[in-house]
Backbone of each chain as nested JSON, in Angstrom:
{
  "chains": [
    {"id": "A", "residues": [
      {"number": 1, "name": "MET", "atoms": {"N": [61.529, -19.137, 28.298], "CA": [60.899, -19.008, 29.131], "C": [59.43, -19.007, 28.556]}},
      {"number": 2, "name": "ALA", "atoms": {"N": [58.708, -18.802, 29.623], "CA": [57.202, -19.144, 29.025], "C": [55.95, -17.938, 29.941]}},
      {"number": 3, "name": "SER", "atoms": {"N": [54.974, -17.731, 29.549], "CA": [53.914, -17.374, 30.262], "C": [52.556, -17.619, 29.392]}},
      {"number": 4, "name": "VAL", "atoms": {"N": [51.667, -17.375, 30.18], "CA": [50.297, -17.52, 29.597], "C": [49.833, -16.088, 28.551]}},
      {"number": 5, "name": "ASP", "atoms": {"N": [50.575, -15.2, 28.583], "CA": [50.492, -13.697, 27.872], "C": [50.184, -14.427, 26.371]}},
      {"number": 6, "name": "ASP", "atoms": {"N": [49.801, -13.701, 25.265], "CA": [49.494, -13.631, 24.051], "C": [51.092, -13.912, 23.414]}},
      {"number": 7, "name": "ALA", "atoms": {"N": [51.21, -14.142, 22.193], "CA": [51.995, -14.467, 21.502], "C": [52.774, -12.608, 20.864]}},
      {"number": 8, "name": "GLU", "atoms": {"N": [51.662, -11.884, 20.822], "CA": [52.059, -10.664, 20.264], "C": [52.73, -9.95, 21.391]}},
      {"number": 9, "name": "THR", "atoms": {"N": [52.385, -10.19, 22.559], "CA": [52.758, -9.207, 23.898], "C": [53.658, -9.898, 24.024]}},
      {"number": 10, "name": "ASN", "atoms": {"N": [54.182, -11.271, 24.219], "CA": [55.812, -11.655, 24.093], "C": [56.836, -11.41, 23.093]}},
      {"number": 11, "name": "LYS", "atoms": {"N": [56.378, -11.395, 21.983], "CA": [57.363, -10.87, 20.875], "C": [57.813, -9.387, 21.602]}},
      {"number": 12, "name": "ARG", "atoms": {"N": [56.869, -8.624, 21.795], "CA": [57.278, -7.323, 22.025], "C": [58.251, -7.403, 23.433]}},
      {"number": 13, "name": "PHE", "atoms": {"N": [57.656, -8.019, 24.288], "CA": [58.609, -8.268, 25.78], "C": [59.846, -8.881, 25.287]}},
      {"number": 14, "name": "ALA", "atoms": {"N": [59.9, -10.07, 24.51], "CA": [61.27, -10.203, 24.062], "C": [62.296, -8.954, 23.527]}},
      {"number": 15, "name": "ALA", "atoms": {"N": [61.508, -8.481, 22.816], "CA": [62.237, -7.37, 21.727], "C": [62.774, -6.554, 22.786]}},
      {"number": 16, "name": "GLU", "atoms": {"N": [62.003, -6.019, 24.012], "CA": [62.664, -5.149, 24.69], "C": [63.703, -5.704, 25.759]}},
      {"number": 17, "name": "HIS", "atoms": {"N": [63.275, -6.649, 26.018], "CA": [63.895, -7.261, 27.66], "C": [64.434, -8.706, 27.164]}},
      {"number": 18, "name": "GLY", "atoms": {"N": [64.392, -9.161, 26.108], "CA": [65.172, -10.715, 25.725], "C": [66.635, -10.794, 25.772]}},
      {"number": 19, "name": "GLY", "atoms": {"N": [66.492, -12.059, 26.239], "CA": [68.032, -12.533, 26.569], "C": [68.445, -13.889, 25.759]}},
      {"number": 20, "name": "GLY", "atoms": {"N": [68.2, -13.572, 24.444], "CA": [68.855, -14.705, 23.344], "C": [67.807, -16.031, 23.109]}},
      {"number": 21, "name": "PHE", "atoms": {"N": [66.567, -16.047, 24.071], "CA": [66.248, -17.182, 24.163], "C": [64.493, -16.781, 23.761]}},
      {"number": 22, "name": "PRO", "atoms": {"N": [63.831, -17.973, 23.17], "CA": [62.682, -17.516, 22.453], "C": [61.509, -17.406, 23.86]}},
      {"number": 23, "name": "ILE", "atoms": {"N": [60.516, -16.381, 24.096], "CA": [59.886, -16.559, 24.943], "C": [58.034, -17.381, 24.742]}},
      {"number": 24, "name": "LEU", "atoms": {"N": [57.94, -18.113, 24.861], "CA": [56.635, -18.801, 24.359], "C": [55.229, -18.13, 25.258]}},
      {"number": 25, "name": "SER", "atoms": {"N": [54.27, -18.496, 24.662], "CA": [53.237, -17.893, 24.589], "C": [52.19, -19.347, 25.098]}},
      {"number": 26, "name": "ASP", "atoms": {"N": [51.456, -19.341, 26.103], "CA": [50.297, -20.535, 26.35], "C": [49.186, -19.589, 26.942]}},
      {"number": 27, "name": "PRO", "atoms": {"N": [48.514, -19.334, 25.949], "CA": [47.34, -18.169, 26.501], "C": [46.287, -18.64, 26.694]}},
      {"number": 28, "name": "ASP", "atoms": {"N": [46.021, -19.953, 26.251], "CA": [44.909, -21.035, 26.709], "C": [45.238, -21.516, 27.865]}},
      {"number": 29, "name": "LYS", "atoms": {"N": [46.613, -21.593, 28.284], "CA": [47.178, -22.305, 29.621], "C": [46.969, -23.632, 29.713]}},
      {"number": 30, "name": "THR", "atoms": {"N": [47.223, -24.744, 28.381], "CA": [47.03, -25.843, 28.667], "C": [48.039, -26.439, 29.4]}},
      {"number": 31, "name": "ALA", "atoms": {"N": [49.495, -25.955, 29.078], "CA": [50.77, -26.383, 29.08], "C": [51.033, -26.169, 30.635]}},
      {"number": 32, "name": "ALA", "atoms": {"N": [50.789, -24.679, 30.783], "CA": [50.712, -24.384, 31.92], "C": [50.141, -25.103, 33.193]}},
      {"number": 33, "name": "LYS", "atoms": {"N": [48.822, -25.622, 32.618], "CA": [48.403, -26.353, 33.538], "C": [48.762, -27.791, 33.57]}},
      {"number": 34, "name": "ALA", "atoms": {"N": [49.454, -28.408, 32.621], "CA": [50.14, -29.718, 32.496], "C": [51.366, -29.324, 33.495]}},
      {"number": 35, "name": "TYR", "atoms": {"N": [52.068, -28.345, 33.354], "CA": [53.112, -28.105, 34.648], "C": [53.064, -27.67, 35.671]}},
      {"number": 36, "name": "GLY", "atoms": {"N": [51.841, -27.844, 35.884], "CA": [51.341, -27.094, 37.203], "C": [52.015, -25.743, 37.586]}},
      {"number": 37, "name": "VAL", "atoms": {"N": [51.808, -24.977, 36.816], "CA": [52.257, -23.681, 37.28], "C": [51.182, -23.016, 37.864]}},
      {"number": 38, "name": "ILE", "atoms": {"N": [49.692, -23.268, 37.511], "CA": [48.609, -22.375, 37.918], "C": [47.941, -22.676, 38.943]}},
      {"number": 39, "name": "ARG", "atoms": {"N": [47.707, -21.99, 39.698], "CA": [46.904, -21.838, 41.058], "C": [45.629, -22.091, 40.892]}},
      {"number": 40, "name": "THR", "atoms": {"N": [45.063, -23.279, 40.942], "CA": [43.832, -23.611, 40.946], "C": [43.055, -23.141, 42.115]}},
      {"number": 41, "name": "ASP", "atoms": {"N": [43.706, -22.723, 43.03], "CA": [42.68, -21.879, 44.387], "C": [42.347, -20.664, 44.091]}},
      {"number": 42, "name": "ARG", "atoms": {"N": [42.978, -19.83, 43.054], "CA": [42.437, -18.666, 42.511], "C": [41.495, -18.812, 41.392]}},
      {"number": 43, "name": "PRO", "atoms": {"N": [40.85, -17.53, 41.287], "CA": [39.919, -17.433, 40.241], "C": [40.613, -17.174, 39.043]}},
      {"number": 44, "name": "PRO", "atoms": {"N": [39.875, -17.893, 37.637], "CA": [40.73, -17.838, 36.342], "C": [41.235, -16.694, 36.045]}},
      {"number": 45, "name": "GLU", "atoms": {"N": [40.774, -15.373, 35.926], "CA": [40.85, -14.038, 35.824], "C": [42.783, -13.794, 36.706]}},
      {"number": 46, "name": "GLN", "atoms": {"N": [42.987, -14.572, 37.493], "CA": [44.099, -14.468, 38.535], "C": [45.277, -15.356, 38.368]}},
      {"number": 47, "name": "GLN", "atoms": {"N": [44.477, -16.418, 37.425], "CA": [45.334, -17.629, 36.958], "C": [46.764, -17.09, 36.128]}},
      {"number": 48, "name": "PHE", "atoms": {"N": [47.663, -16.849, 36.478], "CA": [48.824, -16.66, 36.022], "C": [49.963, -17.758, 36.151]}},
      {"number": 49, "name": "ALA", "atoms": {"N": [51.012, -17.83, 35.63], "CA": [51.762, -18.976, 35.911], "C": [53.032, -18.614, 36.7]}},
      {"number": 50, "name": "THR", "atoms": {"N": [52.881, -19.466, 37.755], "CA": [53.759, -19.568, 38.863], "C": [55.311, -19.243, 38.455]}},
      {"number": 51, "name": "ARG", "atoms": {"N": [56.243, -18.464, 39.002], "CA": [57.68, -18.847, 38.683], "C": [58.161, -20.043, 38.972]}},
      {"number": 52, "name": "PHE", "atoms": {"N": [57.841, -21.327, 38.566], "CA": [58.731, -22.402, 38.527], "C": [59.751, -22.952, 37.453]}},
      {"number": 53, "name": "THR", "atoms": {"N": [60.9, -23.015, 37.457], "CA": [61.494, -23.817, 36.376], "C": [62.012, -25.129, 36.339]}},
      {"number": 54, "name": "PHE", "atoms": {"N": [61.595, -25.559, 34.929], "CA": [61.871, -26.873, 34.803], "C": [63.142, -27.317, 33.841]}},
      {"number": 55, "name": "TYR", "atoms": {"N": [64.019, -28.105, 34.689], "CA": [64.966, -28.484, 33.927], "C": [64.658, -29.755, 33.24]}},
      {"number": 56, "name": "ILE", "atoms": {"N": [64.619, -30.16, 31.987], "CA": [64.055, -31.322, 31.294], "C": [65.812, -31.661, 30.372]}},
      {"number": 57, "name": "GLY", "atoms": {"N": [65.597, -32.923, 30.62], "CA": [67.072, -33.716, 30.423], "C": [66.852, -34.188, 28.846]}},
      {"number": 58, "name": "ALA", "atoms": {"N": [67.906, -34.641, 28.161], "CA": [67.835, -35.227, 26.96], "C": [67.026, -36.105, 26.519]}},
      {"number": 59, "name": "ASP", "atoms": {"N": [66.569, -36.885, 27.392], "CA": [65.518, -37.725, 26.885], "C": [64.185, -37.229, 27.183]}},
      {"number": 60, "name": "GLY", "atoms": {"N": [63.652, -36.214, 27.418], "CA": [62.332, -35.449, 27.838], "C": [61.799, -35.914, 29.173]}},
      {"number": 61, "name": "LYS", "atoms": {"N": [62.796, -36.262, 30.063], "CA": [62.466, -36.272, 31.503], "C": [63.345, -35.286, 32.219]}},
      {"number": 62, "name": "ILE", "atoms": {"N": [62.404, -34.832, 33.503], "CA": [62.347, -33.805, 34.493], "C": [63.767, -34.255, 34.911]}},
      {"number": 63, "name": "LEU", "atoms": {"N": [64.514, -32.984, 34.763], "CA": [65.859, -33.233, 35.717], "C": [65.887, -32.908, 36.824]}},
      {"number": 64, "name": "ASP", "atoms": {"N": [65.404, -31.619, 36.703], "CA": [65.059, -30.858, 38.376], "C": [64.065, -29.678, 38.075]}},
      {"number": 65, "name": "ILE", "atoms": {"N": [63.525, -29.335, 39.482], "CA": [62.339, -28.432, 39.107], "C": [62.713, -27.5, 40.201]}},
      {"number": 66, "name": "ASP", "atoms": {"N": [62.837, -25.885, 39.903], "CA": [63.222, -24.976, 40.888], "C": [62.026, -24.422, 41.403]}},
      {"number": 67, "name": "LYS", "atoms": {"N": [61.491, -24.118, 42.393], "CA": [60.233, -23.643, 42.847], "C": [60.535, -22.683, 43.631]}},
      {"number": 68, "name": "GLY", "atoms": {"N": [61.86, -22.01, 44.294], "CA": [62.152, -21.171, 45.009], "C": [62.28, -21.689, 46.184]}},
      {"number": 69, "name": "PRO", "atoms": {"N": [62.861, -21.025, 47.317], "CA": [63.273, -21.068, 48.904], "C": [62.04, -21.371, 49.44]}},
      {"number": 70, "name": "ARG", "atoms": {"N": [60.586, -20.75, 48.89], "CA": [59.624, -21.255, 49.725], "C": [58.632, -21.954, 48.905]}},
      {"number": 71, "name": "GLY", "atoms": {"N": [58.705, -22.598, 47.916], "CA": [58.161, -23.344, 47.235], "C": [56.528, -22.41, 46.398]}},
      {"number": 72, "name": "THR", "atoms": {"N": [57.167, -20.96, 46.301], "CA": [55.898, -20.186, 45.889], "C": [56.231, -19.509, 44.332]}},
      {"number": 73, "name": "GLY", "atoms": {"N": [57.872, -19.84, 43.724], "CA": [58.308, -19.344, 42.896], "C": [59.624, -18.654, 43.154]}},
      {"number": 74, "name": "VAL", "atoms": {"N": [60.219, -18.927, 41.86], "CA": [61.922, -18.499, 42.258], "C": [61.922, -16.907, 42.426]}},
      {"number": 75, "name": "SER", "atoms": {"N": [63.404, -16.43, 42.904], "CA": [63.473, -15.338, 42.67], "C": [63.842, -14.713, 42.028]}},
      {"number": 76, "name": "VAL", "atoms": {"N": [63.399, -13.341, 41.52], "CA": [63.057, -12.335, 40.07], "C": [64.595, -12.084, 40.069]}},
      {"number": 77, "name": "LYS", "atoms": {"N": [65.029, -11.613, 40.961], "CA": [66.437, -11.086, 41.217], "C": [67.748, -12.119, 40.782]}},
      {"number": 78, "name": "SER", "atoms": {"N": [67.709, -13.418, 41.298], "CA": [68.905, -14.258, 40.933], "C": [68.438, -15.31, 40.448]}},
      {"number": 79, "name": "ALA", "atoms": {"N": [67.165, -15.154, 39.485], "CA": [66.521, -16.184, 38.272], "C": [67.813, -16.775, 37.543]}},
      {"number": 80, "name": "GLY", "atoms": {"N": [68.392, -15.78, 36.657], "CA": [69.484, -15.904, 36.106], "C": [70.682, -16.669, 36.577]}},
      {"number": 81, "name": "GLU", "atoms": {"N": [71.385, -16.402, 37.371], "CA": [72.423, -17.187, 37.85], "C": [72.21, -17.901, 38.772]}},
      {"number": 82, "name": "ASP", "atoms": {"N": [70.829, -18.064, 39.016], "CA": [70.334, -19.599, 40.087], "C": [70.631, -20.431, 38.55]}},
      {"number": 83, "name": "THR", "atoms": {"N": [69.787, -20.432, 37.828], "CA": [69.811, -21.08, 36.442], "C": [70.684, -21.46, 35.977]}},
      {"number": 84, "name": "ILE", "atoms": {"N": [71.976, -20.897, 35.795], "CA": [73.388, -21.167, 35.415], "C": [74.059, -22.057, 36.745]}},
      {"number": 85, "name": "LYS", "atoms": {"N": [74.104, -21.794, 37.833], "CA": [74.377, -22.635, 38.731], "C": [73.61, -24.077, 38.964]}},
      {"number": 86, "name": "LYS", "atoms": {"N": [72.463, -24.147, 38.688], "CA": [71.951, -25.393, 38.394], "C": [72.175, -26.213, 37.35]}},
      {"number": 87, "name": "LEU", "atoms": {"N": [72.393, -25.382, 36.232], "CA": [72.888, -26.226, 35.358], "C": [74.247, -26.81, 35.126]}},
      {"number": 88, "name": "GLU", "atoms": {"N": [75.007, -26.262, 35.879], "CA": [76.484, -26.62, 36.178], "C": [76.421, -27.928, 37.195]}},
      {"number": 89, "name": "ALA", "atoms": {"N": [75.281, -27.651, 38.382], "CA": [75.344, -28.849, 38.917], "C": [74.709, -30.153, 38.445]}},
      {"number": 90, "name": "LEU", "atoms": {"N": [73.758, -29.584, 37.684], "CA": [73.307, -30.666, 36.522], "C": [74.531, -31.36, 35.74]}},
      {"number": 91, "name": "GLY", "atoms": {"N": [75.317, -30.703, 35.459], "CA": [76.428, -31.491, 34.965], "C": [76.131, -31.179, 33.417]}},
      {"number": 92, "name": "VAL", "atoms": {"N": [75.216, -29.97, 33.131], "CA": [75.035, -29.912, 31.677], "C": [76.252, -28.978, 30.813]}},
      {"number": 93, "name": "LYS", "atoms": {"N": [77.037, -29.43, 30.103], "CA": [77.895, -28.679, 29.38], "C": [77.273, -27.49, 28.578]}},
      {"number": 94, "name": "LYS", "atoms": {"N": [78.313, -26.73, 28.527], "CA": [78.165, -25.37, 27.847], "C": [78.265, -25.636, 26.307]}},
      {"number": 95, "name": "LYS", "atoms": {"N": [77.639, -24.584, 25.815], "CA": [77.5, -24.762, 24.445], "C": [79.089, -24.568, 23.882]}}
    ]},
    {"id": "B", "residues": [
      {"number": 1, "name": "MET", "atoms": {"N": [67.038, 20.451, 47.523], "CA": [66.952, 19.771, 48.784], "C": [66.302, 19.879, 49.854]}},
      {"number": 2, "name": "LEU", "atoms": {"N": [66.053, 21.066, 50.264], "CA": [65.137, 21.794, 51.252], "C": [63.786, 21.287, 50.849]}},
      {"number": 3, "name": "LYS", "atoms": {"N": [63.635, 21.843, 49.481], "CA": [62.293, 21.594, 49.097], "C": [62.007, 19.945, 49.197]}},
      {"number": 4, "name": "LEU", "atoms": {"N": [62.662, 19.347, 48.899], "CA": [62.289, 17.946, 48.62], "C": [62.032, 17.297, 50.271]}},
      {"number": 5, "name": "LEU", "atoms": {"N": [62.807, 18.033, 51.207], "CA": [62.652, 17.539, 52.371], "C": [61.29, 17.944, 52.942]}},
      {"number": 6, "name": "SER", "atoms": {"N": [60.835, 18.989, 52.315], "CA": [59.395, 19.494, 52.993], "C": [58.218, 19.016, 52.395]}},
      {"number": 7, "name": "VAL", "atoms": {"N": [58.371, 18.347, 51.077], "CA": [57.527, 17.559, 50.513], "C": [57.448, 16.166, 51.284]}},
      {"number": 8, "name": "CYS", "atoms": {"N": [58.462, 15.516, 51.311], "CA": [58.627, 14.275, 52.292], "C": [57.872, 14.487, 53.643]}},
      {"number": 9, "name": "ALA", "atoms": {"N": [58.165, 15.529, 54.318], "CA": [57.591, 15.775, 55.666], "C": [56.157, 15.9, 55.653]}},
      {"number": 10, "name": "PHE", "atoms": {"N": [55.726, 16.543, 54.553], "CA": [54.019, 17.026, 54.346], "C": [53.416, 15.598, 54.208]}},
      {"number": 11, "name": "ALA", "atoms": {"N": [54.298, 14.567, 53.339], "CA": [53.525, 13.51, 53.196], "C": [53.39, 12.989, 54.133]}},
      {"number": 12, "name": "GLY", "atoms": {"N": [54.537, 12.661, 55.075], "CA": [54.426, 12.195, 56.341], "C": [53.488, 12.291, 57.106]}},
      {"number": 13, "name": "ILE", "atoms": {"N": [53.237, 13.831, 57.177], "CA": [52.449, 14.124, 57.936], "C": [50.746, 13.457, 57.448]}},
      {"number": 14, "name": "GLY", "atoms": {"N": [50.75, 13.408, 55.874], "CA": [49.322, 13.002, 55.689], "C": [49.034, 12.073, 56.132]}},
      {"number": 15, "name": "LEU", "atoms": {"N": [50.37, 10.945, 55.94], "CA": [49.7, 9.78, 56.508], "C": [49.686, 9.363, 57.826]}},
      {"number": 16, "name": "LEU", "atoms": {"N": [49.971, 10.227, 58.78], "CA": [49.574, 10.191, 60.01], "C": [48.62, 10.298, 60.329]}},
      {"number": 17, "name": "ALA", "atoms": {"N": [48.062, 11.675, 59.75], "CA": [46.76, 12.132, 59.867], "C": [45.924, 10.727, 59.436]}},
      {"number": 18, "name": "MET", "atoms": {"N": [45.597, 10.168, 57.947], "CA": [44.951, 8.849, 57.795], "C": [44.936, 7.851, 58.719]}},
      {"number": 19, "name": "ALA", "atoms": {"N": [46.344, 7.689, 59.466], "CA": [46.447, 6.761, 60.289], "C": [45.381, 6.74, 61.618]}},
      {"number": 20, "name": "ALA", "atoms": {"N": [45.729, 8.048, 62.274], "CA": [44.781, 8.447, 62.877], "C": [43.058, 8.163, 62.851]}},
      {"number": 21, "name": "ALA", "atoms": {"N": [42.565, 8.705, 61.707], "CA": [41.264, 8.527, 61.077], "C": [41.194, 7.409, 61.24]}},
      {"number": 22, "name": "GLY", "atoms": {"N": [41.668, 6.351, 60.596], "CA": [41.867, 4.956, 60.69], "C": [41.192, 4.421, 61.65]}},
      {"number": 23, "name": "SER", "atoms": {"N": [42.303, 4.467, 62.722], "CA": [42.196, 4.018, 64.184], "C": [40.869, 4.412, 64.894]}},
      {"number": 24, "name": "GLY", "atoms": {"N": [40.665, 5.976, 64.542], "CA": [39.768, 6.675, 65.432], "C": [38.043, 5.971, 64.975]}},
      {"number": 25, "name": "GLN", "atoms": {"N": [38.121, 5.293, 64.532], "CA": [36.425, 4.75, 63.985], "C": [36.104, 3.304, 64.55]}},
      {"number": 26, "name": "GLY", "atoms": {"N": [37.01, 3.16, 65.369], "CA": [36.468, 1.903, 66.622], "C": [36.677, 0.546, 65.648]}},
      {"number": 27, "name": "GLN", "atoms": {"N": [36.904, 0.655, 64.353], "CA": [36.845, -0.901, 63.838], "C": [37.828, -1.968, 64.541]}},
      {"number": 28, "name": "SER", "atoms": {"N": [37.508, -3.222, 64.364], "CA": [38.513, -3.938, 65.087], "C": [39.405, -4.369, 63.918]}},
      {"number": 29, "name": "PRO", "atoms": {"N": [40.4, -4.712, 63.976], "CA": [41.073, -5.043, 62.52], "C": [40.731, -6.552, 62.075]}},
      {"number": 30, "name": "PRO", "atoms": {"N": [40.959, -6.916, 60.767], "CA": [40.338, -8.077, 60.282], "C": [41.178, -9.144, 60.792]}},
      {"number": 31, "name": "PRO", "atoms": {"N": [40.109, -10.075, 61.325], "CA": [40.736, -11.531, 61.597], "C": [41.906, -11.67, 60.994]}},
      {"number": 32, "name": "PRO", "atoms": {"N": [43.183, -12.21, 61.349], "CA": [44.103, -13.003, 60.413], "C": [43.75, -14.168, 59.363]}},
      {"number": 33, "name": "GLU", "atoms": {"N": [43.913, -13.754, 58.121], "CA": [43.38, -14.872, 57.331], "C": [44.018, -16.346, 58.017]}},
      {"number": 34, "name": "THR", "atoms": {"N": [43.472, -17.304, 57.457], "CA": [44.144, -18.668, 58.064], "C": [44.526, -19.155, 56.759]}},
      {"number": 35, "name": "PRO", "atoms": {"N": [45.963, -19.318, 56.77], "CA": [46.635, -19.736, 55.645], "C": [46.128, -20.798, 54.635]}},
      {"number": 36, "name": "VAL", "atoms": {"N": [45.837, -20.551, 53.616], "CA": [45.248, -21.81, 52.773], "C": [46.381, -22.437, 51.981]}},
      {"number": 37, "name": "PRO", "atoms": {"N": [46.603, -23.657, 52.311], "CA": [47.714, -23.991, 51.422], "C": [47.248, -23.523, 49.676]}},
      {"number": 38, "name": "ALA", "atoms": {"N": [48.735, -23.37, 48.54], "CA": [48.273, -23.033, 47.897], "C": [48.093, -24.549, 47.101]}},
      {"number": 39, "name": "GLN", "atoms": {"N": [47.11, -24.386, 45.928], "CA": [46.802, -25.731, 45.071], "C": [47.301, -25.252, 43.959]}},
      {"number": 40, "name": "TYR", "atoms": {"N": [48.181, -26.349, 43.168], "CA": [48.781, -26.086, 41.768], "C": [47.762, -27.264, 41.098]}},
      {"number": 41, "name": "SER", "atoms": {"N": [47.868, -26.746, 39.613], "CA": [46.855, -27.643, 38.305], "C": [47.628, -29.021, 37.936]}},
      {"number": 42, "name": "ALA", "atoms": {"N": [48.901, -28.993, 38.539], "CA": [49.516, -30.354, 38.503], "C": [50.782, -30.528, 39.748]}},
      {"number": 43, "name": "ASP", "atoms": {"N": [51.327, -31.791, 40.007], "CA": [52.285, -31.751, 40.805], "C": [53.337, -32.502, 39.984]}},
      {"number": 44, "name": "LEU", "atoms": {"N": [54.004, -31.847, 38.979], "CA": [55.277, -33.236, 38.258], "C": [56.418, -33.47, 39.436]}},
      {"number": 45, "name": "LYS", "atoms": {"N": [57.234, -34.48, 39.179], "CA": [58.228, -34.916, 40.375], "C": [59.224, -34.704, 39.102]}},
      {"number": 46, "name": "VAL", "atoms": {"N": [60.633, -34.838, 39.297], "CA": [61.654, -35.269, 38.9], "C": [61.682, -36.667, 38.37]}},
      {"number": 47, "name": "GLY", "atoms": {"N": [62.297, -36.881, 37.152], "CA": [61.962, -38.118, 36.684], "C": [60.81, -38.365, 35.874]}},
      {"number": 48, "name": "ASP", "atoms": {"N": [59.535, -37.707, 36.04], "CA": [58.688, -37.501, 35.106], "C": [58.948, -37.325, 33.539]}},
      {"number": 49, "name": "MET", "atoms": {"N": [58.193, -37.542, 33.185], "CA": [58.249, -37.359, 31.69], "C": [57.694, -35.653, 31.416]}},
      {"number": 50, "name": "ALA", "atoms": {"N": [58.263, -34.956, 30.915], "CA": [58.116, -33.377, 30.632], "C": [56.605, -33.394, 29.775]}},
      {"number": 51, "name": "PRO", "atoms": {"N": [55.396, -32.676, 30.172], "CA": [54.517, -32.843, 29.472], "C": [54.964, -31.83, 27.995]}},
      {"number": 52, "name": "GLU", "atoms": {"N": [54.349, -32.602, 27.043], "CA": [54.619, -32.064, 25.35], "C": [53.945, -30.998, 25.265]}},
      {"number": 53, "name": "PHE", "atoms": {"N": [54.626, -29.873, 24.573], "CA": [53.68, -28.737, 24.328], "C": [54.445, -28.252, 22.876]}},
      {"number": 54, "name": "ALA", "atoms": {"N": [53.705, -27.658, 22.263], "CA": [53.834, -26.857, 21.071], "C": [53.16, -25.499, 21.319]}},
      {"number": 55, "name": "LEU", "atoms": {"N": [54.318, -24.429, 21.536], "CA": [53.797, -23.289, 21.765], "C": [54.292, -22.146, 20.616]}},
      {"number": 56, "name": "PRO", "atoms": {"N": [53.872, -20.942, 20.427], "CA": [54.542, -20.362, 19.807], "C": [55.519, -19.143, 20.09]}},
      {"number": 57, "name": "GLY", "atoms": {"N": [56.81, -19.177, 19.799], "CA": [57.851, -18.279, 20.673], "C": [57.642, -16.909, 20.027]}},
      {"number": 58, "name": "SER", "atoms": {"N": [58.435, -15.685, 20.991], "CA": [58.624, -14.801, 20.57], "C": [59.343, -14.479, 19.264]}},
      {"number": 59, "name": "ASP", "atoms": {"N": [60.12, -15.394, 18.59], "CA": [60.669, -15.288, 17.465], "C": [59.982, -15.74, 16.29]}},
      {"number": 60, "name": "GLY", "atoms": {"N": [58.999, -15.926, 16.538], "CA": [57.733, -16.481, 15.457], "C": [57.763, -17.739, 15.036]}},
      {"number": 61, "name": "LYS", "atoms": {"N": [58.493, -18.954, 15.931], "CA": [58.446, -19.922, 15.234], "C": [57.63, -20.984, 16.669]}},
      {"number": 62, "name": "VAL", "atoms": {"N": [57.098, -21.939, 16.107], "CA": [56.49, -22.877, 17.064], "C": [57.59, -23.833, 17.724]}},
      {"number": 63, "name": "HIS", "atoms": {"N": [57.601, -24.115, 19.052], "CA": [58.409, -24.62, 19.493], "C": [57.766, -25.617, 20.494]}},
      {"number": 64, "name": "LYS", "atoms": {"N": [58.154, -26.811, 19.92], "CA": [57.623, -28.36, 20.141], "C": [58.628, -29.187, 21.13]}},
      {"number": 65, "name": "LEU", "atoms": {"N": [58.462, -29.121, 22.2], "CA": [59.106, -29.825, 23.417], "C": [60.388, -31.291, 22.841]}},
      {"number": 66, "name": "SER", "atoms": {"N": [59.513, -31.595, 21.814], "CA": [59.979, -33.138, 21.571], "C": [60.915, -32.814, 20.196]}},
      {"number": 67, "name": "ASP", "atoms": {"N": [61.177, -31.715, 19.71], "CA": [62.055, -31.511, 19.072], "C": [63.175, -31.057, 19.551]}},
      {"number": 68, "name": "TYR", "atoms": {"N": [63.249, -30.85, 20.785], "CA": [64.394, -30.303, 21.526], "C": [65.192, -31.851, 22.05]}},
      {"number": 69, "name": "ARG", "atoms": {"N": [64.494, -32.966, 21.79], "CA": [65.239, -34.232, 22.16], "C": [66.482, -34.253, 21.745]}},
      {"number": 70, "name": "GLY", "atoms": {"N": [67.341, -35.061, 22.875], "CA": [68.79, -34.756, 22.781], "C": [69.554, -33.527, 23.139]}},
      {"number": 71, "name": "LYS", "atoms": {"N": [68.71, -32.71, 23.631], "CA": [69.491, -31.526, 24.336], "C": [68.653, -31.209, 25.714]}},
      {"number": 72, "name": "THR", "atoms": {"N": [69.439, -30.331, 26.609], "CA": [68.478, -30.075, 27.84], "C": [67.825, -28.937, 27.516]}},
      {"number": 73, "name": "VAL", "atoms": {"N": [66.448, -28.823, 28.326], "CA": [65.681, -27.756, 27.905], "C": [65.404, -27.056, 28.983]}},
      {"number": 74, "name": "VAL", "atoms": {"N": [65.577, -25.367, 29.595], "CA": [65.146, -25.124, 30.671], "C": [63.849, -24.283, 30.43]}},
      {"number": 75, "name": "LEU", "atoms": {"N": [62.741, -24.576, 31.175], "CA": [61.308, -24.229, 30.838], "C": [61.073, -23.117, 32.001]}},
      {"number": 76, "name": "ALA", "atoms": {"N": [61.435, -21.787, 31.705], "CA": [61.187, -20.768, 33.082], "C": [59.874, -20.251, 33.099]}},
      {"number": 77, "name": "TRP", "atoms": {"N": [58.894, -20.497, 33.784], "CA": [57.512, -19.919, 33.507], "C": [57.942, -18.587, 34.4]}},
      {"number": 78, "name": "PHE", "atoms": {"N": [56.983, -17.832, 33.744], "CA": [56.744, -16.474, 34.543], "C": [55.284, -15.777, 34.464]}},
      {"number": 79, "name": "PRO", "atoms": {"N": [55.053, -15.036, 35.108], "CA": [53.709, -14.687, 35.486], "C": [53.077, -14.033, 34.266]}},
      {"number": 80, "name": "LYS", "atoms": {"N": [53.71, -12.535, 33.877], "CA": [53.313, -11.495, 32.796], "C": [54.411, -10.963, 32.594]}},
      {"number": 81, "name": "ALA", "atoms": {"N": [54.051, -10.28, 31.302], "CA": [55.104, -9.818, 30.703], "C": [54.906, -8.591, 31.087]}},
      {"number": 82, "name": "PHE", "atoms": {"N": [56.243, -7.462, 31.155], "CA": [56.394, -6.171, 31.057], "C": [55.513, -5.904, 32.785]}},
      {"number": 83, "name": "THR", "atoms": {"N": [55.802, -6.773, 33.564], "CA": [55.654, -6.668, 34.824], "C": [56.954, -6.7, 36.149]}},
      {"number": 84, "name": "GLY", "atoms": {"N": [57.673, -6.146, 35.476], "CA": [59.383, -5.967, 36.456], "C": [59.754, -7.427, 36.75]}},
      {"number": 85, "name": "GLY", "atoms": {"N": [60.009, -8.375, 35.721], "CA": [61.15, -9.191, 36.025], "C": [60.071, -10.725, 35.443]}}
    ]}
  ]
}
């Protein structure tokens, strides 16, 4: 997971709510902008990362992008199970 | 239980009174906002190379995308820590 929060905040967040994967911090928003998750029609102080999920293949190419049912972000409630379903659909083997 | 109900009823009346006060000022409701299409900082497509990054993780390590070549990576962006999911 990744957000534009600073590293210290995400460290605390992961400690409380983490799911066994690292939470990445991108406070200067460079990667967030490159991935197109920043709304440029909003002022900078409201530019948080949109809930888009990227599935990146072994070759570094994008396999799939989940932008949610309305294209505005994935569902918070079903994000976990949606991700597992998507990985199964993409034929990604479990560890 | 009775006490809870009475509090609820009181709150309900308060809301009604506020609504009445609001409508009594003769203000016309604001015009519906014309939907502005969301504009995003980039528009990546399936098949594009995922942009390289090197970002600090909550585990204290720096995670570079290219270090994961050969593995599938799920990169799930979210808006803000401690904001309900």
